[in-house]
C-alpha positions in Angstrom: 50.3 15.2 95.2 53.6 14.7 93.5 52.5 16.7 90.5 51.4 19.6 92.7 54.8 19.6 94.4 56.7 19.5 91.1 54.5 22.3 89.8 55.3 24.5 92.9 59.0 23.7 92.7 59.0 24.5 89.0 57.2 27.7 89.6 59.7 28.7 92.2 62.7 27.9 90.0 61.2 29.7 87.1 60.6 32.8 89.2 64.1 32.7 90.6 65.7 32.3 87.2 63.5 34.9 85.5 63.0 37.5 88.2 64.9 40.7 88.5 63.6 41.3 92.0 67.0 41.2 93.5 68.7 39.3 96.3 66.0 40.0 99.0 63.3 38.3 97.0 65.6 35.4 96.3 66.4 35.0 100.0 62.6 35.2 100.8 61.9 32.4 98.4 64.8 30.4 99.7 63.5 30.7 103.3 60.0 29.6 102.2 61.4 26.6 100.3 63.5 25.6 103.3 60.5 25.8 105.7 58.5 23.7 103.3 61.2 21.1 102.8 61.9 20.8 106.5 58.2 20.4 107.3 57.7 17.0 109.1 54.8 16.0 106.7 57.1 16.6 103.7 59.9 14.7 105.2 57.6 11.8 106.0 56.6 11.7 102.4 60.3 11.8 101.4 61.0 8.9 103.7 58.0 6.9 102.4 59.2 7.4 98.8 62.8 6.4 99.6 61.6 3.2 101.3 59.4 2.4 98.4 62.3 2.9 95.9 64.6 0.8 98.1 62.1 -2.0 98.1 61.4 -2.0 94.4 64.9 -1.3 93.1 66.0 -5.0 93.0 62.8 -5.9 91.2 63.3 -3.2 88.6 67.0 -4.1 88.1 66.1 -7.8 87.6 63.4 -6.9 85.1 65.6 -4.6 83.1 68.5 -7.1 83.2 66.4 -10.0 82.0 64.9 -8.0 79.2 68.3 -6.7 78.1 69.6 -10.2 77.9 66.6 -11.3 75.8 67.1 -8.4 73.4 70.8 -9.2 73.2 70.1 -12.8 72.4 67.6 -11.8 69.7 70.1 -9.5 68.1 72.9 -12.1 68.3 70.7 -14.8 66.7 69.5 -12.4 64.0 73.0 -11.5 63.1 74.1 -15.1 63.0 71.2 -16.1 60.7 71.4 -13.0 58.6 67.7 -12.3 59.1 65.6 -10.2 61.3 63.5 -11.7 64.0 59.7 -11.6 63.5 59.3 -8.9 66.1 61.5 -6.5 64.2 60.4 -7.4 60.6 58.6 -4.4 59.1 55.2 -5.0 57.6 55.0 -5.4 53.8 53.1 -3.0 51.7 52.0 -2.8 48.1 53.5 0.7 47.5 56.9 0.9 45.9 59.8 1.8 48.3 61.8 3.9 45.8 60.8 7.2 44.5 61.0 8.1 40.8 63.9 10.4 39.7 63.4 13.9 38.3 61.6 14.2 35.0 63.7 14.8 32.0 62.8 17.0 29.1 62.7 15.6 25.6 64.2 18.6 23.8 
């Protein structure tokens, strides 16, 4: 449902920005969008989403904060020891890491 709404909104915005139909067409689209936005079913959906976000925001903030602290500790300990942590160490390969320089002529 959210994808459909975003598509319709994007379509409307694109038309407004790209159209040369004039002020009357703009006002017609604006009235249609206002009727849609003020529809009780749309507003119920908006209220539901706002409630969901309010409920989940503390959990998301705690999750982000905890992981940011973990990353900061890993970076700090890696800097102190002068090595990278195992999660950031690149895999080793058998191919050389430097590229040969330009060929020189023997003349």
